[in-house]
C-alpha positions as CSV (number, residue, x, y, z in Angstrom):
1,A,0.0,-0.1,0.0
2,K,2.8,2.4,0.8
3,W,4.4,1.8,-2.5
4,L,1.3,2.4,-4.5
5,E,0.9,5.7,-2.4
6,A,4.4,6.7,-3.3
7,Y,4.0,6.0,-7.0
8,F,0.5,7.9,-7.1
9,V,2.0,10.9,-5.3
10,E,4.9,11.0,-7.7
11,N,3.0,10.5,-10.9
12,S,-0.5,12.1,-10.5
13,G,0.6,15.8,-10.5
14,L,-1.9,16.4,-7.7
15,F,0.7,17.0,-4.9
16,E,3.8,19.2,-4.4
17,I,6.7,16.8,-3.9
18,I,9.1,18.0,-1.1
19,R,11.5,15.0,-1.3
20,T,11.8,11.5,-2.8
21,D,14.1,8.9,-0.9
22,E,15.1,5.8,-2.8
23,S,18.3,4.9,-1.5
24,D,17.4,2.2,1.3
25,P,17.3,-1.4,0.3
26,C,14.1,-3.1,1.2
27,S,14.4,-4.7,4.5
28,N,12.0,-7.6,3.7
29,C,14.1,-9.0,0.7
30,A,17.6,-7.2,1.4
31,G,17.5,-5.2,-1.8
32,K,17.1,-8.4,-4.2
33,G,13.5,-7.6,-5.1
34,F,12.4,-11.1,-4.6
35,L,11.9,-13.7,-2.0
36,S,13.2,-17.4,-2.4
37,S,11.7,-20.3,-0.7
38,V,12.1,-24.0,-1.0
39,G,8.9,-26.1,-1.5
40,S,8.2,-29.6,0.1
41,D,9.2,-31.2,-3.2
42,G,13.0,-29.8,-2.8
43,N,12.5,-27.2,-5.6
44,D,13.6,-23.5,-5.2
45,S,10.7,-21.0,-6.1
46,Q,11.0,-17.2,-6.3
47,S,8.4,-14.7,-5.8
48,Y,8.3,-10.9,-6.1
49,C,8.8,-9.2,-2.6
50,P,5.3,-8.0,-1.5
51,Q,6.8,-4.9,0.4
52,C,8.7,-3.3,-2.5
53,N,7.0,-5.0,-5.4
54,G,10.3,-6.2,-6.8
55,S,12.1,-2.8,-7.0
56,G,14.4,-3.8,-4.1
57,K,14.4,-0.3,-2.8
58,F,12.4,1.3,-0.1
59,R,10.3,4.2,-1.6
60,Q,9.5,7.0,0.6
61,V,8.0,10.3,-0.6
62,M,7.4,13.6,1.4
63,Y,4.5,15.8,0.0
64,R,2.1,18.4,0.7
């Protein structure tokens, strides 16, 4: 939800953007953009990180 809010604020033109920070790696996936897991059959599977939506970076926007 936070990623979607930051994207909307940056691209809608409805807000005055004060600052955009995108330098911190995502804490959920360690900046990789995906999460790895091992299934019960022993195969590796990967999925996009739900926190950063695969970008690997933490998006934060300050706006008015």
